[in-house]
N, C-alpha and C positions, 0 to 999 in steps of 0.2 A: 625610482621605480618606473617612472614614465618612459625612461630611455632603455629599459630592459625589454628585449623582444618577448612577446608572450609565447608560451609553449603551445605547439600545435600538434595534433594528430590528424593527418589528412585535412579535410575541410573544417575540422573543429578547432576553434581557438579558445584557449583557456584564459581566465582572468589574470591580470598582472600579479606576479608573486607566486603563482602556482608552478611548481617544478615538474619535471618529467616523472620523478618518483611519486609526487603527490597525485598527478593525473592518472598514472597507471594503477596506483593503489585505489583511487576513487572508482575507476572502471571495474577493477577486480571486485571491489566491495559491492558494487551494484549488481554483480552476478550472484555473489554468495549471500547477500543480506536477505534475499527473498526466501530461500529455503529456511533461513533462521526464523523469519517473522511469520511465515505462512505454513510451515510444515505441520505444526501442532494442530492447527485448525483442519488442514486437509486430512490428517491422520486420525482425527477425532472419532469417526465411526469405527475404525479398527480398534482404537484404544478402549472405547466404551464396550464394544461387543466382545472382543477377543481377550483383552487383558483384564478388565474389571468385571465383565459379565453383566452389563446393564441390559434389561429387556428392550427389545426393539420398540415397543410402544412408548418407552420413556426417553428415547434418544433425542427426539426433537426438543422436548422441554429442557432436558439437562444441557444439551448443546447451547441452547439459547441462554440459559442461566450462567454457564461458564463464560460465554462471550460477553454477557452483560457485566459480570463481575470484572472481567479484564478491562472493559471500557470505563468502569467507575474508577479503577486504578489510574487509567490514562487521564481521565478528567481531573483527578487530583494532582497529577504530576506535570502535565504538559506545559502549562505556563510557567511553572517553577523551573522546569528544564530550559525553557526559552530564555528566561531571565538569567539563569546560570551561564548559558552559552555566551552571553554578552560579557560575562566576567572572566571565565576561565577558558573560553574558546570551545571549539566544537569537538576536537579530537578526544580529550579524556572522557567526556560524557558519552560520546558515541561508542568508544571501545569498552567502557565499563558496562554500558547497556547490553552490548552483544555478549559480554562475558556472563552477566547475570542471566540472560536468556539461555545460555549454555548450561548454567547451573540448574535452571528450571527444567530443561530436558532431562538432565541426570536424575533429578528428584522424581520427575514424572515416570521414569522407568521403574521406580519402586512402588508405584501406587497399587493399593489393594482394595480401596474402597472409594465411594463417592466423596467422602470427607477428604481423603488424600488428594483427590483431583482438585478440589477447591483450594486447598492449602498450597499445593505445588503450582497451580495455575496462577496464584497470586504472585509468587516469586518470578515466574516467567513473565507475567504482565508488567512488573516493574522494569525488567530489562527491555522488553519490547517498547514500552512507553518512552524510555530514554532514547533508544535507537530510532523510534518512529519520528520524533521531533527532528533529530539530526539528519535523517534522510532528506527532509524538506529543506532544512537550512543549508546543508552542503550543496544541494541541487541548485540553490540560488547563488552560493559563494563561488563555485568553480568555473562556470562558463563566462566568456566574454559576452557582452550584451548581444552582439550580432550572431552569436552561436548558441543562444539559449535553446532554440528549437532543435538544432542538430545534435547538441549534447544530450538534450532530453530524449531525442529519438534513439541515440546510442544507448543511453542508460535504460530506456524502456525496452529495447531489444534484449539487453542483458538481464533486466528484471524478469522478462518473459521466459528467457532461457532458464533462469533460476527456478521459477515456479514450475516450468515443465520438467526440470530435473527432479524437483521434489515430488510432483504429482505423477509424472509419467515413468520415472525410473526408480527413485528411492523407495516410495511407498509400495509400488507393486513388486519390486524385486528384492529389497533387503529382507523382508520376512521370509520369502521363498528361499533365499540363500541360506539363512540360518536354519530353516526347517529341513532343508536338504542335508544339513549336518547333524540332524537328530533333535533339534529344539522343538518344543511344543509351540503352538500358535501364540500363546501368551508370552513364552520366553523369547520367541523371535521378535515380538513387538517391543519387548523391553530392550533387547540388544539394539534394535533399530533406533530407539530413542537415545541410547548411549552413543551410537555413532554420530547422531546429530549434535549431542553435547560436545563431543570432541571437535566437530567441524566448527561450531560456534566459538569455542574457546580459542582455537587456532586462528580463526579470522580476527578475533579481538586483538591478539598479539600482533598480527600483520598491520592492523589499523593503527596501533599505537606507534609503530615505527615508520609507517608510510604516509599517513595523512599530514596535512599542513597544521602546524600548531598556531595558537593564538586566535585573534579575530581578524576579519578583513581590513579593519581600519588600523590595526596594530595598537589600539588603545583600549584596554579593558575598561568596562563601564560597570559601576555598581548599580545594578538594576534590581529593584525589589519586585515581588510577585504582583503587588497592586499596580505598580508602575507598568509592568509588562502587559497586564490585562487592560489597563487604561489606554496605553498606546495602541494596542491591537484594535480595540473597539473604536477609538477616536479616528484612527486612520481609515477604518472601514466606513464610518459615517461621513467622513470628508471626501472619500474617493469611491464612487459607486462601482468602479471596476474591481476594487478590492472586495467590495461586498459580494460581487459576482463570484470572485475567487473563494470567499468564505462559503457561499452556498454551493459552489462547485466542489469544494473540499468535502462538504457534507455528503454529497452523493458519490463522489469518487471513492472515498474510504468505505462507504456502504457497499459500493460495487465490489471492492476487493473482499470484504467480509462475505458477501453473498456467494461469490465464486468459491472462496476457500471453505465456507461452512455449509451453507444451505443448498447450493447447487450440487455439491458432492453428496450431501445427505439425500437430496431429492432423487438424484440419478441412481444412487445405490438402492433406495426404496423402490424406484420404478423398475429396476432390474429384478429385484426380489418379486415384485408384483407380476412380472412376466414369467416367473417360475425358475429363474436362475438361482443357483446356489450362491453362497456368500462370496466365494472366490471369483466366479464369473461375473457377478454383479459389480464387484470392485473393479475388475478389468474393464467392463463396459463403461462404467462411470469414469474411470481413468482415461479412456479413449476420448470421451466427450470433452473432458477438461483439457486434455492435450490439444484438441481441435480449437478450443477457445483460446488457449495460450499461444498456439502456433499462429493463429490469426492475429493475435495481439503483437507478437514479436515481429512477424513479417511486415505488419503495417507500421510499426514504430518508426523506422527510418524515414518512411514516406511522410508520416505525420510531422516528424522533426523538420524536414525541409519546408513543408507547407507553413509551419509556425513562423519560420524566419522569412517567409515570402508574403503571406497575407496578414491582415490585421489580426492581432492575437485575440481580441474579443470576438471577432467574427468566427475565428477558429473554435473558440469555446462553444459558441452557439451551434455550429455544425456538429461538433462532437456530442453535445447533449442530445441533439435530435437523433443521431444514429444510435446512441446507447439506449435512449428511451424506446425507440421502435424495436430494436433488437430484443431487449428484455421482455417487452410486452408480448411480442409474437412468440418467443420461445416459451414464456411462462404459460401461455394458453394451449400448449400442445399436451394433449392427454398422454401420448406416447412420444417422448422426446427422441427416441431412437428411430427416426424416420427421416427421409430427405429434407422435409421442411424443418425438422428439429435440428439437423446438422447445419442447414443454411442459417437458421436462427443463431446457432452457436458461433458461426463465423462472424455474423454481424455484431453479436455481443462482444466478441473478442476485439473487433475493430473499434467499437464504441467505447468499451471500457478503457482501452489504451489511449484513445483519443482524448477522453475526458481528463485522464490523469496528466497527460503531457501538455495539453493546452492550458489547463489550470496552473500547472507548474510554471510554464513559460510566462503567462500573464502575471502571476504572483511575483515572480522574480523581477519582472520588468517594472512593476508598480511599487516596489518596496525600497525605500531609501536604505543605503548600505549599512548604516550604523544601528538600524532598528530591525534588522532582518530576524533576529532571534525572537523578538517580541511579536512581530506581525505574523511570521510563519508559524510560531507556536499557537497563536490565536486561531489561524487557519486549521492547525492540527486539532485544536479544541473543538472546532466545528466538525471536523472529521470524526473525532471521538464520539460526539453526540450522534452523528450519522450512524456510526457502527452500533451505538447503544440502542438507538431506535430500531435499526434493522434487526439486531440480535433479539431484542425483546419482542417486538411485534412479529418478526419473522418466525420465531419459535411458536408463537400463538397461532399465526396463520397456518403454519405447517401442520400443527396438531388439530386445529379446529375448523379450518376452511378446506384447503387442498394443499397437497405437499409441494406444489409449485407456487403457492401464494406469495412467498417472499420474493420470487422472481418478478411476478406481476407488479407487486408493490414498488420494487426498485425501478422498474420501467416508468411507472407513473411519477415517481419522485424526480427522475431525470427530466421528464417532460415539463414538470412544474418549474424546475430551475431554468429550463430553456425559456419559458415565457418571461421570466424576470430578466435574463441575460439579453434577450431580444429587445426588451424595452430600453435597457441601458445603451445598447448598441445603436438603436434608432435615435435616442436622445443625443448621442455623440455625433450624429450626422451620417450614420451608416457607412463608416470608412471601410475600404476593402483591402488596402495595401498596408504592409508593415512600414512604420515610420520610426526609425531609431531615435529621432529627436524627442519622441514622446516619453522615452524611458526615464524613470525616476531612480533607477538602481544605482547611479553614481552620486546621487545627492546625499547629503547628511541632514539630519533633523534632530533638533534638541528634544530630549525626552519630555520636556514640559509642553511641547506642542502637540 
C-alpha cells in the first residue's frame, strides 16, 4: 500500500487506500449530508406553526424539548456506534443512519399532533446519531495528514453549501412551489418533508456503493461499549490537546444547533415583532441565515489552508475567539436586521466554520489510527452534551429571558473554552507553525492503553 500513489484532487491528497470513487463520493456526501441532518431543525418553525398548529407562545419550549430528546438518543448511541465502527467499518453504519433519517422525514410528513412529533423525531434522531458519528470518523479517515486542513476546508465549503441549500432554497421555495399547484400551507409542508425523505434515501444508496469499506487498518476489532468509553476518556486525560478537542466539540456542535434551531426561531420572532407576516418573517430570517452560511462557506477554504500552515492548537484558539465575539455581539442586538446585526452574522459564520474545521483538524492529528472510532465518538458524545445543554437551556432562555438569550450563551461558552485552549497552548510553548512530525494519526495503540 505504501507504494501506491495517493489519490489527489488539486492540492488535496487523500489517505493511502482511498480511491477516486471513494474520494468523490465522500465530497458528494459532505454536500448532501447537511440538508439531511439540519433541515428538520431549520424547518421546525414551519412544521410547528403551519402543519401541527402549535401556538407561537409554545414554540420555544417545544423546540427545546424536541432537540433535547434527540440529543438523549444521541447520548445513548454515540459511543456504541463508535465501537461498532471499529468492527464493521464506517460505510454500513453511515448509509444505514442516513436511510433511517430519510424514514424519519417521511414519518414527520404525517404528523398531526405534538405526540406524533416526539415519536417521529425519535426515529429521525436514531438515524442522525448514526450518521453524526460517521461524519467525524470519516473526516479523520479520508485525508492524508498534510492535507487535513485543506480537505476540511473543502468539506466545510460543501457543508455550508448544503445548509444554504436547505435554508435558502428548499425551505423558502418548496412550500411555495406546492402551494402554487393548489396545496394548502400544511399540505405543502408535508410534501416538502417527503422530498427530503427521498433525497436522504437516495443518498444512502450512493454511500453504500461509493464509500470505502472496512476500517483504515484493514483489521476489524471487537470493541465493546465500555472499552470505547474508556479509551476515549483515557486518551483525553493523557493528551490535553484531545481534551481541548472534546471541549471544542461541545461548543462546535452547540453552535450548529444554535444556528439551525434558535437563531432561526429568534429571527422569525424578531420579524414578527417588527410587524411582518409569517411569510415575510420566514424570508427575512432565511436571508440572515444565508448570510451566516455564505460567510462560513467562503471562509472555509481559507481556514483549511491556515490549518495546514499554522499550529493546529493555535488555530483552535483563534477560531474560538472569533466565534465567541461574534455570537456575543450578535446576541445583544435588539433588532438583528441592522448593519451591526449583519456584520455580526458574518463574524458568526466565520467563527462557526473556523471552530468546526480547526477542531476536526486537531482531533484527526491527535488520534491514533486504530482507535479513531472510539476517540471521535467520545468527542461526539461531548458534542451531544453541548447540544443537550444548548437545547434545554436555550429554550428556557428564549422563553424566560430574551429571545436572543441562546445566542449570547453560546458566545460566552466559546470564550470559556478559549481560556482553556490558550492555557494548553501556552503550556506547549506557544508554537506557531504546523509540524507534521507531531501527528499521532499514523500510530496504533492497544485498546488496553
